N, C-alpha and C positions, 0 to 999 in steps of 0.2 A: 130227454125228459118229455114225457107225454103231457097232454093238455091238463088233465086233472092234477097231476103232481106239480106242474108249473104253477097252476092257480093256487094250490095249497101253499107252496113255497112263498109266493108273492103275498098271499094273505097273512102268513105268519110274519114275514118281514115288515109289512105295513103295521101289523099289530104291535110289534116291538117298537117301531118308530113312533107310533101314536101314544104309547104308554111310557111316560118319562121314567118311571121306576124300573122298567124292564132291564135297562142297561146296568143299573146298580145291583139288581138281583143276579144278573149274569156274572158280574164281577165278584160279588160275595160268594156265590156258589162255586165259581172257579177257584177262588182263594181257599175255600173250605176243602175242595178236592185236592188242591195242590199241597195243602198242609200235610197230607199223608205221604207225599212222594218227594218233597223238596224242602230244603232248609229255609228258603224264602228270605235269605239275608238281604237287607235293603241295598248294601254296597255292592252286592253281586247281581243286582237286578236292574233291568231297564225300567224307566219311568216315562209314562206318557200322560200329558196334560196334568202333571203333578201327582199322578196315581202310579203306585208300584204295580207292575204286572203280577199276576197270580203266582208265577213260577220265576225262579232265578233265570239269568240269561242262558246258562247251560241247559237247564231243564226245559226252558222254552224252546231252545233249539232241538233238543232230543225229540220232544213229543210233536212239535210241528214238523220236524223232519220225517217222522214216521208217517204222518199224513201226506207229506210230499212223495214219499215212496209209494204209498197206496195210490195216490193220484196218478203217478207215472205208470204204474202197472195197469191201472184202469184205462188210461189213454191208449196204451199199447195192446189192450185186450189180453193181459197176462195175469189177471188177478187169480186165475186158477192154475198158473204155472207151477209145476211140481218138481222141477229140476233146479238144483243150484247152478250158478254160473260155473265156468271153467275155473280150475284152481288158481291160475294167475289173477282172475277177476275177484275170486273169493279173498285172495290175499290182499288185494287193494281195498276191498270192503272192510276186512278185519283191520287193515292198517288205519282206516279212518277212526275205528273204535279205539285203537291203541293211542292214536294222537289225542283223542279226547281225554283218555285216561291220564296220559302224560301231562296234558295241560292242567287237568284237575289236580294232579299230584304236585305240580309246580306251584299252583295257586295255594295249596295247603301246606307247603313246606314250612313257612314262617309260623303259621298258626299251630301246627302240630308238633314240630320238633325245634322250633326256634332257629332253623337254618335259613339263610338268605335265599330268596327265590332266584332261579337261574335267569329268568327274564320277568319283566313286569307284566303281570296278567291284566287283561282288559275285558270288559263285558262283551265287546265286539268279538274278541277271540273266543270267549266262552260260548257265545251264540253260534258262531260259525262252526266251531268244532262239534258242538252239540247237534247242529243241523245236519252236518255230514254223517255223524254217527247214527242219528235217528233214521235218516234215509237208508243208510246201509243196513240197519237192523231190519227194516221192513223188507228189503230185498233178500235178506238171508232167512227171515222167519216165515214169510208167506209160503215159500216152497216146502218148508218142513210141515206147516199146517196142511197144505193141499195134499201132500203125500200120504198123510195119515187120515185125511178126511174123506177123500173121494175114491169111489171104486174106479172111475174113469176120469182122472184129472187130465189137464193139458200137459202133454209131455214136451214142455218147452222150458228153457231156463228163464229165470226172472230177468237176467241181463244177458243179452246175446253176445255183445262185443264191446270194445272200447267206445264205439260211437254211441251205443246205448248208455253206457256209464257217463259219457260226457253230457248227454242230455239230462241225466239226473243231477249232475254237478251244476249245470246251468239253472235248473229248477231250484235247487237248494240255495245257490248263490243269490238268485233273484228274491227268494223268500227271506234270506238273511238281510239283504239290502232293504227290503220293504219293512221288516220288523225294526231294524236298527235306525230307520228314518225317524221313528218315534212321532209320527204324525198323529195329532189329536184324534182324527177320525178313526184310527186303527185300534183305539183302546179296547172297546167292547168286542169287535171282531177277533182280535188276538186273544182276548180272555176266553171267549167262547171256543175258539179253535184249539187253544191250549188244553182246555178241559176235555174236549172231544178227543184230542190226541192222547191224553192220559188214558181215557176209557178204551180207545181203540187199541193202543199198545198192550195194555194189560189184558184186554179181552181176547186178542189174537193169541197171546201167550197162554192164557187160560184155556182157550178152545183147543190149542195144540195139545195141552196136557190132558184135557177131557177126552179128546178123540183118541189119544194114545191109550188111555185107561179103558174107555168103552170098547174099543177094538171092533167097532161095527161101522164100516165105511158107508158113506152115503151113495146110494145108487140113483143119482139124479144129475141134472145139469144146471140147476138154479140154486142160488144161495139160500133161497127159501126152504129148499129141501134139507138144508143142513141146520135148520133153526134149533134143533135139539142140542147139538154140540156148541153152536154159537151162544145160545142162552146159558149153557153151562159155563162157557168161558166168561161171559158177562157176569154171571153170579160169582165166579171165583174172583174176578177183578174187583167187584164191589165189596166182597167179603175181605179181601186183602186190604183194600183202602180203609174199610171200617176198622179192621184190627190194628193196622199200623197207626192210623189216626188216633184211635182210642188209646193205644199204648203211649203215643207221644203226649197226649193230653194228661194221662195218668202220671208219667214221669215228670212232666213239666210242673204239675201241681204238687207232687210229693217230694221232688228233689230239686226243683227249680232249674231243671236242665232246659 
């Protein structure tokens, strides 16, 4: 990070710390954003300093995990990687998604069909399986975006080998441990990161769709050069959030759902 950017980051952080209401605004905004993508059930959510996090434990894991995946790709210089990993590694990544789905299905058995659960679900399990799935989603989705976005992407896989995958597993595990500690100082940072994770996940998915539809690849080497597609992805993300959130409000008011 260069000097001006670092100075701006520090100034923004100090401004937030100096303005007592900033944390509550972050929490309220994150909850509003989460309303469109998460059921926000209190019993399925982590609580920090007596405050429920904006997303349930599973959704917190998914969207923070997506940021973990992006962070790992950035550290390795593979944010523009356009190749999927080898099929055995893809299988492991898809396996983490399947485990999250099965954990969610088990959690919903009694609620949906009155069948006893196979095992007692916990918020830690929801968080951990969500974190693994979100990280895997980033490693699978970014190559798809890069392939349709760039004229000259990096012809590298997002995950090279089991050693790479183990590194992501460690990052995801550390993130899970940090969030599950429920330390009071983490309330606002987790709320902000969760909101950013929602926007990042939906924007990457939207940008992939936009780049596929536009069919005009970016002939450049900087993410700034792809601002058209990225802004289109962000617009699709915000539109979907607004539509789903609005629909949920409507049905809640009209049907009491």
